[in-house]
GUGU-641423 format. One record per residue (C-alpha): y, z, x. Coordinates in pm, whole numbers, plus 50000, padded with zeros to 5 digits. Last residue first. Layout:
BEGIN
YZX...
END
This chain:
BEGIN
460471544968787456961544968647457511512468455459251496568751456341504868978453961490568715455941458168708456021455769088452261460969108451721433168854453951409469049451811416069356448701408169151450091373769066450771361669422454111359569603453931332169865453821335970244450231339770364448391320570094451111294370060451131288570437447351284870448447331262270146450111239870279448401236270616445141226070449446901201770214448661184670506445381184670703443331166570440443391133070622442441153470929439191163470763438521128070641438871115370998436381141671117434001131470842434341095470961433581105871318430501124771197429301093171027429421093670649426201095270444426481132770388429901128470232428471105169971425451127369907427671158069877429681138369619426501130169428425491166969446428781176869286428401151369007424881163568936426121199468940428811191468682426271173668462423991203768486426801228168403428211208868103431961215468093433021187668331436691189968435435991201268792433421174068859436221148468893437071164169228436191136369473436941146169831439381123570012441011115169678441331143969616441621174669836443061204469652446471220469673447441256569606450341267669387448501290769148448321262768892446531242069157443941269469198443411270368821442861232568815440291236969091438471262568875438521240068570434751242168507432711269868667431571269769029430171247869302433491242169476433701215169744435911226370027438551217770284438801240970588441931255670741440611290670813442811307870556441951281370301438231285570378438651322970305440301317269967437421299569793434811326469864437501352969814437221346769441438571319869212436191317868916437401297368619436331314568296432801309668165432341286367869429491267268036427731283168331428441278868703428511315168823428791335269143430671309269345428971284869578431531271269824430451240170015432841241170310433631208770490434211203270863431871225171065431821242771405435241259271395434631273371047431311288171161433141304271458435591324771257433921358371211434161388870982436711374570736437611403770510437661402170133433991410270074434161445870202430681455270084428951456270420429141428570678425371425870705424711403471003423591369070889426741353171024425381363871360423201332371364423781313171042420441322170886418201303670643415501327470519413401307170477411991279170688408401281270561409661278370199411631245970240408761223270138408471242269811412181238369742412151201269832409261195269591411091213769314414351195469386412761160869381410861168369059413981181468887416481154968999417141136868671418101168568476416861201368618413691212368442411611207168754413731233668926411531261068788413281291768926411741321169111408481302569178408751302669558410201337569552413791338069679415431332770016418341347570199420271315470210422671306670489423671271270576425431256070878424971218670841423621186871000420131200971037420261210270669421241175170563417801159070546418191149370182415381172470070416871201370265420371196570133418981193769780416841224669811419791243869958421991233469666419431239469391418731274269524422451280769522422591269569159419671292669072421081323469241420081340469565422861363469690424911357070004425071319270012427271306370293427531268470298429201250470590428871212670600429251185870872428171202971192428731195771562432541194671548433871164071724436701169271973439271141271988441401160372241444641157572045443061166071710441401197171850444691207472007446461204171671443681224271505444161252571756447921252071702447361255671327445401288171381441711293871317440931329771232438211354371328438071346371699441811352171753441571385871577438691396271802440671386072110443711405471990441511436071953440641452171621440861489971586439191507071288440561516670947437971534370733437301532270360434571555570233433111553869883430821581369751428621569669463425411578969646426471558569947429281533369958430751517470268434011499870346435111490370695438681479270742440191461571042443281469571244445181452271526448441441271359446991407271278443831422971138445921442870890447801411270794444531392370743443111420370526446231420370308446021382270284442441382970156443451407969887446531388269780444681355369747441701372169573443651387569283443541360169020445211373668706444891384368345447081411968200446841433967893449131462967804447521487367564448211484767194450811499266958453741480067110451981447067037451651454566668448041460166562446611443566253443071444666391442661406966355446041401966521445071422566825441691405466856443281370766842445771380867110443011394667331440871363767287443881341467363444501360167691440841361467798440551326967956441791337768301439091364468319440121384968625441191413068396443741441168395443761466468110446881487868130447561520867955451061536167957452101511767682449591527467444451141562567472447981583667491446631605667213443451612367412440991598767154443511573567019444001556967359440261557367427439631541167088442041513367189440081508167511436881507667306438271481567068439431459667358435871460167496435151440667179433111444566863432811418966581432781389066818429701373166664427821373266995428321410467045430281430767299433081405667347435201410767657434151383667902433891392968272435911370768506435791397168785438321410469040440851422568784438351445568613440731474968617441611500768355444871513868501446071545968336449781548468415451361582168485454901596268470455891585168120455711620567978452701610767766451081597068082451601630468258450011648467963447041624567957446591630168332446541667968280443951664368002441581648668255439241621268128435831637968111434131607667960436071575568021435141546267795432901564167545430901534367415427681545167593424791520467601426911491167479429651502467715427341500368017426071465667927429661454067886430821469868213428191452968429430871436568645432071470468759435091488568619437801505168824439341533268619442461539768822445031567368753448391554268874450971579668984454441594068925455471626969088455091661568937453941679469249451211698469063449981666868887449821648569220447841676769376445371677669085444821640169104443951639569473445971614269666446201577069735448871555269894450131520269838452981497169939453881507670295450351520670352448831486170311445231487770439444351523770352445861524870003444571489869934441021500670023440941523769716441781495669473438851471669515435691490469615436201522769422433531519069152432931525868783430211520168526427181530668730423681516068699424751486668917424871510269213421091510569211418821538669102419141565868844420431558468495423541547668309425781570868506429351570668377432001580068630435271594468503437141586568828435221569569106434391591069409436611591269714436621590770095439611580670305439611573970679442781561570848444751588070660446191603170982444661637670932441351626570784440871620970413439371635970099439221625469735437591637069411439881634169107441391602169242445041592969184446441560069314450031561869437452281531569408455261526369640
END
């Protein structure tokens, strides 16, 4: 079992409600949560959801008892901007934690394992986040191997190795570095909690994070998740789902704006379940988009009176617990998921978040509007994708506009099929869908191997 240590933590008697503040918080200014360096949204919920593997406790109590623990520094996606303003990684880092680490009884876990954030702090690569982690080790005289930096940037391994060599640092004199995809494990933990009749709510207010386990009925669990038996019955009866595409777009971004404009201009919105909260009419000049600019801009302007696009109760704010599946009906009513990840730019690491994992859990094939080589990364993790039924040649294209053009062409092709033909395509993908669901729920995923390694290190 791993114990996460938080300097400021409280809980109810049965530990179904835990409240904590991030360790060593750095405030970059008043206002939004993005002005803070650290959060508690990823690791704290684990200690509430999976009590057989994780627990949490106040740092001072753990130090007094003398047991091993993990001291988390959970970075936000804006870490580089924060470190450029203030390069001190963890102001106020407790001396007692440093002493426990020196004795081999504590691991300092610097976590950005849920984000593909790059690590250079200037365009020329002269200063890196790695440098500031190494400075932190020197500042507190920490054993380097007791400090972990965990990243969701699957391209960062070579950068780290190059940095280490350029600084002339032997491996044993630097922190431990690990890259991984954590979404499969996190989505599964939420599913398993739901299966046993529990669901997690996660809220943050004024830098105080509260994770609460609440009851979930068997009927609510059945609604959230499609099961293989349900798909078999659908196949037997010949039921046609009313919608072709499902596209959930939480935050307005340019590539999501392009997608909804394209669906609208092609007359595919009525045939789809699409959410899009809206953006100012002139928020992005789509006219500059290669080949389709004028069409997209006109479609975007014509779409304005219909915004925001809402998927019925799917529009309800589900809080900041992004790994849970709050409802299953949109998956039952549509055949193909158009997943729009956070980023599509060139030279950005493959992005495999919960947005791609949730369709797997609910037995739905997908098109991934994301960075290059994301599907290849999923395959390397043991999942299967859907070619030739769904063309995936876009995945290897580095140029973002060219990749989007290829994606939109495939949406066009699928949009021209009859609903019966889309249904046939769906069932042609069923072997891959069943494999993905089973692999998600039964396989060992990278973050679980990380936890086992840290457990072994702490003894």
